[in-house]
VMD Tcl script that builds the backbone (N, CA, C; Angstrom):
set m [mol new atoms 198]
animate dup $m
set s [atomselect $m all]
$s set {name element resname resid chain x y z} {
  {N N MET 1 A 136.526 280.626 309.779}
  {CA C MET 1 A 137.700 279.943 310.242}
  {C C MET 1 A 138.290 279.176 309.061}
  {N N THR 2 A 139.602 279.226 308.945}
  {CA C THR 2 A 140.275 278.532 307.855}
  {C C THR 2 A 141.189 277.448 308.407}
  {N N LYS 3 A 141.757 276.655 307.526}
  {CA C LYS 3 A 142.647 275.575 307.936}
  {C C LYS 3 A 143.955 276.102 308.507}
  {N N THR 4 A 144.374 277.278 308.080}
  {CA C THR 4 A 145.635 277.861 308.526}
  {C C THR 4 A 145.374 278.874 309.627}
  {N N SER 5 A 145.935 278.638 310.807}
  {CA C SER 5 A 145.787 279.590 311.907}
  {C C SER 5 A 146.672 280.796 311.664}
  {N N LYS 6 A 146.186 281.959 312.075}
  {CA C LYS 6 A 146.954 283.195 311.916}
  {C C LYS 6 A 146.890 283.966 313.221}
  {N N PHE 7 A 148.055 284.304 313.760}
  {CA C PHE 7 A 148.145 285.081 314.990}
  {C C PHE 7 A 149.017 286.287 314.730}
  {N N ALA 8 A 148.684 287.418 315.344}
  {CA C ALA 8 A 149.454 288.647 315.184}
  {C C ALA 8 A 150.173 288.968 316.489}
  {N N TYR 9 A 151.409 289.389 316.365}
  {CA C TYR 9 A 152.225 289.779 317.516}
  {C C TYR 9 A 152.835 291.138 317.225}
  {N N ALA 10 A 152.874 291.988 318.231}
  {CA C ALA 10 A 153.491 293.312 318.083}
  {C C ALA 10 A 155.007 293.207 318.129}
  {N N ASP 11 A 155.517 292.174 318.771}
  {CA C ASP 11 A 156.954 291.992 318.949}
  {C C ASP 11 A 157.416 290.777 318.148}
  {N N LYS 12 A 158.375 290.973 317.261}
  {CA C LYS 12 A 158.851 289.885 316.400}
  {C C LYS 12 A 159.467 288.755 317.221}
  {N N ALA 13 A 160.153 289.091 318.307}
  {CA C ALA 13 A 160.771 288.063 319.139}
  {C C ALA 13 A 159.713 287.131 319.738}
  {N N ARG 14 A 158.596 287.691 320.179}
  {CA C ARG 14 A 157.517 286.858 320.724}
  {C C ARG 14 A 156.882 285.995 319.630}
  {N N ALA 15 A 156.754 286.565 318.455}
  {CA C ALA 15 A 156.197 285.792 317.333}
  {C C ALA 15 A 157.097 284.608 317.010}
  {N N GLU 16 A 158.399 284.848 316.991}
  {CA C GLU 16 A 159.332 283.761 316.695}
  {C C GLU 16 A 159.334 282.715 317.801}
  {N N ALA 17 A 159.198 283.147 319.054}
  {CA C ALA 17 A 159.123 282.203 320.169}
  {C C ALA 17 A 157.864 281.345 320.052}
  {N N ALA 18 A 156.751 281.971 319.721}
  {CA C ALA 18 A 155.498 281.231 319.565}
  {C C ALA 18 A 155.578 280.274 318.379}
  {N N ALA 19 A 156.185 280.712 317.297}
  {CA C ALA 19 A 156.336 279.849 316.121}
  {C C ALA 19 A 157.242 278.676 316.447}
  {N N GLY 20 A 158.275 278.912 317.234}
  {CA C GLY 20 A 159.163 277.830 317.640}
  {C C GLY 20 A 158.445 276.809 318.497}
  {N N ALA 21 A 157.620 277.270 319.419}
  {CA C ALA 21 A 156.845 276.366 320.265}
  {C C ALA 21 A 155.823 275.607 319.431}
  {N N GLU 22 A 155.208 276.278 318.486}
  {CA C GLU 22 A 154.213 275.641 317.615}
  {C C GLU 22 A 154.871 274.642 316.680}
  {N N ALA 23 A 156.069 274.961 316.219}
  {CA C ALA 23 A 156.772 274.069 315.289}
  {C C ALA 23 A 157.082 272.730 315.944}
  {N N SER 24 A 157.307 272.740 317.262}
  {CA C SER 24 A 157.571 271.475 317.947}
  {C C SER 24 A 156.292 270.643 318.052}
  {N N ALA 25 A 155.142 271.310 318.091}
  {CA C ALA 25 A 153.864 270.598 318.175}
  {C C ALA 25 A 153.340 270.222 316.790}
  {N N LYS 26 A 153.472 271.136 315.844}
  {CA C LYS 26 A 152.987 270.926 314.480}
  {C C LYS 26 A 154.016 271.471 313.503}
  {N N ALA 27 A 154.137 270.837 312.382}
  {CA C ALA 27 A 155.040 271.346 311.342}
  {C C ALA 27 A 154.379 272.509 310.620}
  {N N GLY 28 A 155.168 273.467 310.187}
  {CA C GLY 28 A 154.639 274.514 309.342}
  {C C GLY 28 A 154.477 275.884 309.967}
  {N N ALA 29 A 154.764 276.046 311.245}
  {CA C ALA 29 A 154.640 277.372 311.858}
  {C C ALA 29 A 155.739 278.275 311.314}
  {N N LYS 30 A 155.358 279.490 310.920}
  {CA C LYS 30 A 156.348 280.426 310.401}
  {C C LYS 30 A 155.914 281.853 310.683}
  {N N VAL 31 A 156.891 282.738 310.729}
  {CA C VAL 31 A 156.651 284.158 310.973}
  {C C VAL 31 A 156.709 284.865 309.627}
  {N N VAL 32 A 155.649 285.630 309.317}
  {CA C VAL 32 A 155.587 286.380 308.053}
  {C C VAL 32 A 155.133 287.799 308.339}
  {N N ASP 33 A 155.315 288.673 307.363}
  {CA C ASP 33 A 154.862 290.054 307.534}
  {C C ASP 33 A 153.353 290.151 307.280}
  {N N PHE 34 A 152.806 291.327 307.511}
  {CA C PHE 34 A 151.358 291.519 307.400}
  {C C PHE 34 A 150.843 291.176 306.007}
  {N N ASN 35 A 151.532 291.631 304.967}
  {CA C ASN 35 A 151.047 291.394 303.600}
  {C C ASN 35 A 151.003 289.904 303.271}
  {N N ALA 36 A 151.984 289.158 303.714}
  {CA C ALA 36 A 151.987 287.712 303.458}
  {C C ALA 36 A 150.846 287.034 304.216}
  {N N ALA 37 A 150.600 287.465 305.452}
  {CA C ALA 37 A 149.494 286.893 306.230}
  {C C ALA 37 A 148.148 287.233 305.591}
  {N N LEU 38 A 148.007 288.451 305.113}
  {CA C LEU 38 A 146.770 288.858 304.449}
  {C C LEU 38 A 146.542 288.059 303.173}
  {N N ARG 39 A 147.594 287.882 302.404}
  {CA C ARG 39 A 147.502 287.092 301.173}
  {C C ARG 39 A 147.058 285.664 301.491}
  {N N GLN 40 A 147.641 285.055 302.518}
  {CA C GLN 40 A 147.273 283.687 302.890}
  {C C GLN 40 A 145.824 283.623 303.362}
  {N N ALA 41 A 145.392 284.634 304.089}
  {CA C ALA 41 A 143.996 284.665 304.549}
  {C C ALA 41 A 143.037 284.694 303.364}
  {N N TYR 42 A 143.329 285.517 302.368}
  {CA C TYR 42 A 142.456 285.577 301.183}
  {C C TYR 42 A 142.471 284.261 300.412}
  {N N LEU 43 A 143.631 283.640 300.273}
  {CA C LEU 43 A 143.703 282.352 299.574}
  {C C LEU 43 A 142.919 281.279 300.321}
  {N N ASP 44 A 143.045 281.268 301.649}
  {CA C ASP 44 A 142.298 280.293 302.444}
  {C C ASP 44 A 140.794 280.516 302.324}
  {N N MET 45 A 140.365 281.771 302.341}
  {CA C MET 45 A 138.929 282.058 302.203}
  {C C MET 45 A 138.420 281.618 300.832}
  {N N ALA 46 A 139.224 281.807 299.799}
  {CA C ALA 46 A 138.815 281.375 298.458}
  {C C ALA 46 A 138.650 279.864 298.408}
  {N N GLU 47 A 139.598 279.129 298.990}
  {CA C GLU 47 A 139.495 277.666 299.013}
  {C C GLU 47 A 138.272 277.210 299.802}
  {N N ASP 48 A 138.005 277.861 300.926}
  {CA C ASP 48 A 136.836 277.512 301.726}
  {C C ASP 48 A 135.538 277.783 300.966}
  {N N THR 49 A 135.490 278.890 300.239}
  {CA C THR 49 A 134.301 279.237 299.464}
  {C C THR 49 A 134.047 278.202 298.368}
  {N N ILE 50 A 135.093 277.774 297.708}
  {CA C ILE 50 A 134.963 276.750 296.664}
  {C C ILE 50 A 134.423 275.456 297.264}
  {N N MET 51 A 134.958 275.050 298.423}
  {CA C MET 51 A 134.517 273.830 299.081}
  {C C MET 51 A 133.041 273.936 299.485}
  {N N LEU 52 A 132.645 275.078 300.048}
  {CA C LEU 52 A 131.250 275.253 300.461}
  {C C LEU 52 A 130.301 275.224 299.277}
  {N N ARG 53 A 130.684 275.870 298.186}
  {CA C ARG 53 A 129.821 275.864 297.002}
  {C C ARG 53 A 129.659 274.460 296.459}
  {N N LYS 54 A 130.723 273.674 296.492}
  {CA C LYS 54 A 130.658 272.288 296.023}
  {C C LYS 54 A 129.708 271.479 296.901}
  {N N ARG 55 A 129.839 271.619 298.228}
  {CA C ARG 55 A 128.956 270.888 299.145}
  {C C ARG 55 A 127.502 271.286 298.967}
  {N N ARG 56 A 127.255 272.572 298.803}
  {CA C ARG 56 A 125.871 273.030 298.608}
  {C C ARG 56 A 125.295 272.481 297.314}
  {N N GLY 57 A 126.101 272.442 296.268}
  {CA C GLY 57 A 125.645 271.877 295.007}
  {C C GLY 57 A 125.294 270.414 295.138}
  {N N GLU 58 A 126.123 269.667 295.877}
  {CA C GLU 58 A 125.846 268.252 296.107}
  {C C GLU 58 A 124.558 268.068 296.909}
  {N N MET 59 A 124.358 268.956 297.892}
  {CA C MET 59 A 123.132 268.859 298.709}
  {C C MET 59 A 121.891 269.177 297.873}
  {N N ARG 60 A 122.007 270.146 296.955}
  {CA C ARG 60 A 120.871 270.471 296.088}
  {C C ARG 60 A 120.534 269.307 295.174}
  {N N LYS 61 A 121.555 268.663 294.615}
  {CA C LYS 61 A 121.317 267.514 293.735}
  {C C LYS 61 A 120.652 266.378 294.507}
  {N N LYS 62 A 121.137 266.138 295.734}
  {CA C LYS 62 A 120.567 265.073 296.557}
  {C C LYS 62 A 119.115 265.383 296.900}
  {N N ALA 63 A 118.811 266.646 297.247}
  {CA C ALA 63 A 117.444 267.031 297.598}
  {C C ALA 63 A 116.515 266.946 296.394}
  {N N ALA 64 A 117.002 267.296 295.221}
  {CA C ALA 64 A 116.177 267.249 294.014}
  {C C ALA 64 A 115.886 265.819 293.584}
  {N N GLY 65 A 116.792 264.894 293.900}
  {CA C GLY 65 A 116.621 263.493 293.503}
  {C C GLY 65 A 115.669 262.725 294.390}
  {N N GLN 66 A 115.311 263.269 295.523}
  {CA C GLN 66 A 114.443 262.537 296.457}
  {C C GLN 66 A 113.007 262.907 296.292}
}
mol reanalyze $m
mol bondsrecalc $m
mol representation Tube
mol addrep $m
């Protein structure tokens, strides 16, 4: 799971309606094509991996110091 939610719709009109409803609840909802969504998914996974590696490193240092 990443910080950015991603939903797929077969109908562009429904996607835009959902984005409009989401935009009223949260800022940042937008409709993009498949390639843009895929690119964002990979970027989010990379950021999550970096964060996890950092946390694991901190946990190893803490465990070694005790």
